[in-house]
N, C-alpha and C positions, 0 to 999 in steps of 0.2 A: 504494499500499499504505500503510495507516494506521500510526501510531506503535506501536500494540500488536497488530497482526496477527501471530500466532504461527504458525510453521511446525511441523509435527509430524514432519518427516523428517530431523532433525539427524543428521549423521555424527560428531559430536563424541563421543569416547570416554569422557568424564566427564559426569555429569548437570549441565548448565549452569545448571539452575534451583536447584541446591543453594547456599545462601548461603555455605557453606564454600568452594566453588569461586570465588565472587565475591571473597571476602576473599583467597584464595590468588593469584588473577590480579592483584589490586591490588598485592600485595607483590612478585610475580614481575615486573611491569612496572617497579616502582621499581628493583629490583635490575638488571634488564637495562639500563634506561636509564643507570643509574650506571655500569655496566661499559662501555657504549659511549660515554660522556661527552658525548653530545649527542643531541638529539631528531632532528636532521636530519644526513645525512652531510656530513663536512667537505668544503668545496668548492663546496657548492650556495648560490647567492645566495638566501638566505631572504627578502630584501626584495622579490624578484620573485614569491614564492609567495603568492598571494592566495586560492586555493581549494584546500582540502585534504580528502581523505577517508581515513579509517582503516577498512579492511575487516576484519571479524571483530574489532571494537573491544573486545569483552568490557565490563568495567565503565567503560570510557571515560577511563582516566587519561591515556593518551598524547594523546588528542584534546583533553582539557581542559588538559593542559600546553601543548600547542601553542597553543590558543586564548589562554591566559593570557599566554604570552610573545610572541604576535604578535597584538595586539588589532586590527590592520588586516585580518587574514586572516579568511576565513569557513571554518569547520571542520565536517565532517560525520563522524559515526561510525555504522557499521551493524553489526548483530550478529543472529544467528538467535534469540538468547535474550531473551525478554520480561523476565526477571529482570535480566539484564545491562543492558538498555536502560533499565529503570526506575531502576536504580542510577545509571547514567551521567547521566540527566536530573537526579537529585537532586544528584549531584556538581557538575554545572554550575551548578545554582541556588544551591548553598552557596557557590560561588565567584563568584556574580554575573556569570557569563559569558553575554553575550548574542550572542556570535559562534560558538557551537557548537550544533549540533543533532544529534539522534540518532534512528535509525529501525530498526525491526525488518526484517531482510533476510537472505536465504539466500545466502552467499557462493559456494556451489556452483552456484548458478543465475545466469542472465543478471542483471546489475545494473539496477535500475530508475532509470537516469539516462541523460540524453542524451549523445551522443558529444561529446568535447572539452569536458568539464564541469570538469575539475580540473587544477591545475598540479602537484599532488604527490599521488600514490596510494601509500598505505602499507598493508603487511600484515606483521605481526610474529607469529612463533611459531604458525603456523596448520597445521603438519603434522599435528596431532592431530584435524583436521576435514576435511582436503582429500585425497580419494581420489587415488591416483596417476594414474588415468586422466583426472581432472578438471583436474589442474594446468595443461595447455596450454590448455584452454578458459578457465580462470580468468585466466590471463595475458593471453589475447586480450581478454578483457573489461576488465581493467585498462588495457591500451593503448587500447582504444576510448574509454574515458571520460577518458583523459588528453589534454590539449590538446598540439597540435604544440609541440615544444620542452620540454614538461613531463617529469616523472620518474615512473617506477615504482620503488618501493622494497621490497625484501623483506629480512627479518631472521630467520634461522633457526639453530638449533644441532644438533649431534649429541648424543647421550646423554652424561650426565656420566661422568667417569672418577674412580674413587676406589680407595682401598686397603682397602675393606671388602667382604669376601666376600658378606655379605648384601645390601649395596647393589648390587654388581655382579650378583648373581643376579636381584634384582628388576628391574634394567635389562634383562637378558637376556630376561625374561618379557614385559616391556612391548614390546621390540622384536620378539619372535616374535609377540605378539598383533597389533601394528600391521601386521606383514607379512601375516598371515592375513587381516586386514581390508582389505588392499589400500591401506594408508596409508603405505607406505614403498617405497623404490625398489630396494634390492639384491635379487639373485636368492636369497639365503640367509637374510635377515632378521637378519644379524648386526650391522647398523648401520641407521641411518635413511636414509642416503644422500641426504638432501635438500640438504645444503650443497654437495656436488659437482654438483648439478643446477641450482642457481640461475641461474648465468650462461647456461647453455644454454637454460633455460626463457624467460629474458628475451630472449635473442637470437632464439630461434625465434618468439617472439611479435612480433618486429619492432623491438626496442629497439636503439639504437645508443649508442656511447660508454659501454659498460658498465664500471663500476668496482666494486671490492670492498674491504672492510676487515674485519679480524678483531679481536675483543676477547676478553678472558679473564675469566670470573668465578671467582675463586678463593675456595672456601668451605672451606678447610682449617682445621684448629684454629689459633687465633691470628690468623686473618685477620678483617677487619671483617665480611665477608659470612657468616662460619661459622654463627652461630646462626640468622640470618634465612633463608638459603637452605637449610640442613639441615632446619629446620622446614617450609619450603615443599615440599621434596622429599618429606618424610615425609607431609605432607597429600596430596600428589599420588598417592602410592603407596596411601594409605588409600582415596581417592576412585576410583581406577582398578580396584579389586579386582572389582567386578562385571563389568567389561569383560574382564579376565584370565580369570576363571571362564567367562564366556560363550564366549570364544574357545578354551577347552579347553587353556590352557597351564599351569594350576596349580589346585590345590584350596584351600579355605579354611584347612586346617590348615597347609599349607606356607606361605601367605601370612602368617598370623598369626606363625609362628615367625620368618620372615624380617623382618617389621616389628619385632618385639621385638628381635631381634639388631641391626638397623640402628640403632635408637633407642640402644642401648648403644655401638655403634661410633662414632657421630658425636660422642659425649661424650669420647672418648679424646684425650689430648694429642697423639697421633701420628697423628690422623686427617687424611687428605689427600683433597681433592676439587676437581676443576676442570671447568668447562664452557666450551667454545669457541663463540662466536657470530660467524656470518658475516653481514655485511650486504652486499647487492648491489643496485646500481641502475642504471638506463639511461634514456636519453631517447627520447621518441617523435620520429621524424624531423619536421623542420619542414615 
C-alpha cells in the first residue's frame, strides 16, 4: 500500500480530513502524554525496543516524540487519514527525523506487516474508530506483528467527569451515539466501557504479564490543563455534531444551546473536570 493510498470506509466519528481535527489531536496527544508522564509504560526496558509501531497514529506526534528520544529505534506510524499522514510526514521532516516513517493504513483491517515485526505496538485513544466487534481481531493483529517477548500497549479513557450540566449532557449524547454505532461496550450506552475491557482484550489475544497504570488529567479551573483541555473538548464537541445528528441522539438547536452553555461553564472559577486514562500492556509469549 503506497504512502497516500486512501481508504474510503473510515469508521472514525469525526471527519479526519478536517484540519481542525489534526490540530485538536496534536494538542490532545500532548496533554495525554503529559498526564501519563512518559511515552512508554514504567518498567519497560526502552533500550531493548528497536522497532516501534503506532497504530492509528493521527498527526504523528507520539511517533515523532519516540523517534526523537530514541534515535537508535525505527518507528512506524499508520493511520487511515491521508491528511493525518501528510501532516505526520511534515512533522518528521521539520524535526529532521530519519528514523520514523508513516503510511496510510486502516487499523480495522489486517495490518500490512509481516509477523514478528515490532518490539512495541502502541495504540492510544482509538475507541472512536474501533467497532466493538473488531477489537478482538485488532488485538490479534497487534500480537501477530509483535515479536516474541515484545509488548502490545493500549491507552484509553472513559468520558470526562465535570460539574457542568451542559458538558455532562453533551457527554451523554456522545456515549449514546457511540453505543448506537457499535463503538462502545456497555449494554446501555451509559459509559464507554473500554477501560474495563483492555486487560481482557489483551489476555484473550494471547498476551501474558499484563500490567496496568492509571493517570488523571485534571482540567478544573486553576489547573494547568484547564484552558487547553477545555478548548480541546469544545472543539471535539463542535466536530462530532454531524455524527450525533446522524445517529439521531440530538438536533442542531439542542447542540448549539449546549455548546454555548458549556463555553460559559468552563470559564467559571468553580468549574471541575477530570478524565481518567488507563494504560494496559502485555507481552507476546517468547
